[in-house]
N, C-alpha and C positions, 0 to 999 in steps of 0.2 A: 590522282587523276580522276577517279570516279567522283570524288567530292567536288572537284572543280566543274566537271561536266554537269553534275546535278545542280550546282549553284547556277551554272550558265543556263540550263533549261528552265530553272525557276525564274531567273531574271527575264527570259524571253516570254514566259507565260504572263509575267506581270506587265509587260509592255503592250498588251493587247489594246488596240485602238477602240475608242468609244465611237458610237455612231454620231456622225456629224449631220444632224437632221437638216440644218439650214443649208448646207452644201447640197445635200440630196434634193431638197425642195427647189433649190436654185437651178439644178441641172435637169430635173425631170421634164420641165416644159419644153426643152429641146426635143425630147422623145415625142411628146405630143405634137409639136409642130411638124416634125418629120412624118409622123403618122398621118397628120392632116394633109400634108402635101401628097403623100402616096394615095390617100383615099380620094383625092380629086381626080385621079385616073379612073376611078370606078364610078359608074353611073349610080346616082343616089338611089335609084329604084332597086338596085342590087345590093344595097348595104346590109340587108338582112340575110343574104346568102353567103355564108361563111366561105364557101369554095371560091368566091370571087376575090376575096382579099386576105386569104389565110396567110400568105407569105408576108404581107404588110403587117398583119397583126403579130406574126411571129417576130418580125424585126422590132416592132414596138415593145413587145414583151422582153426581148433580149436587151434592148436599150435600157428599159427601166431597171432590169436586173443589174446590168453593168454599172449604171449610175449609182444604184444603191450600194453595190459592192465597193465602188470607188470611194464612197463616203463612209466606208467601214460599217455599213448597216446590213443587217440580214434582209433577205428578200423572200417572200413578200413581207412587208411590215405595214402597220396601220396607215402610215402616211402615204406610202406608195400605193396601197390599196385604195385610199381615198382619191388619189390622183387618177388611177386607172378607172375607178368608178365614174369620175367626172368625164373622162373620155368616152366611156360607154354611154353615159347620158347624152353626150353631144352627138354621137353618131348612131346609136342603136336604140334610142328611146321609143321609136315607132315599131320596133321589132317584137311586139308582144306575140306570144304563141296563142293561136286560136284554139279554144277548147273544143274538143270534139263532142258533139251531142250524140250519145249513143241512144238508139231506140230499137225496140224489138222488131223483128221482121213481121210481115203479115201472118195472120193465123194459119193460112194454108201452108205456107213455107215452114213455119215453126212446127206444125203437126207432122209434116213430112220428115223434117230433120229429126224429130223425136222417134217417130214410128219405124223408120228404116233400121236403125241399130237395134231396136227392140225386136223387130221381126227377124233380123239376121241372128240375133242371140237365141231366139226360140227355135229357129231352124237348125242351128248348130247343135243345140241341146238335143233336139229330136233325132238328128242324124247320129250323134254319139250314142244315145240310148239304143236306137235301132241297131247300130253296128255292134254294140256290146252284146245284144241278145242273139245276134247272128254270127258270133265269133267262130262257130264251128264251120261255117261256109267260107268265110274269108280266110 
């Protein structure tokens, strides 16, 4: 019985399906079309605000994963990623992150921000030394 079961499991392992890339590429555009229809509900000025369309994007992601799995392909894979990248370029190409230009505060504020902790540290050291010399009174 063990031999038959082992043979059965080995046969099941050999029957793994290969990825049908053409089927996946045929089905993925339906996910893109569905996402495009859902994105029409969102004002195009809000396309860079993920909170406005997160549910639609989640549905799109699940659709692409489902279609890849139906074609016996792992997800994500290079072909699915290429398709998703195309959708990103279509909808989110204008969503570049603005780089923050950091600059130092004015000298007066900078000097104040440096001197306050230095003065507090000196005051605390002085207080500790003074208290340690007067330990007989405390």
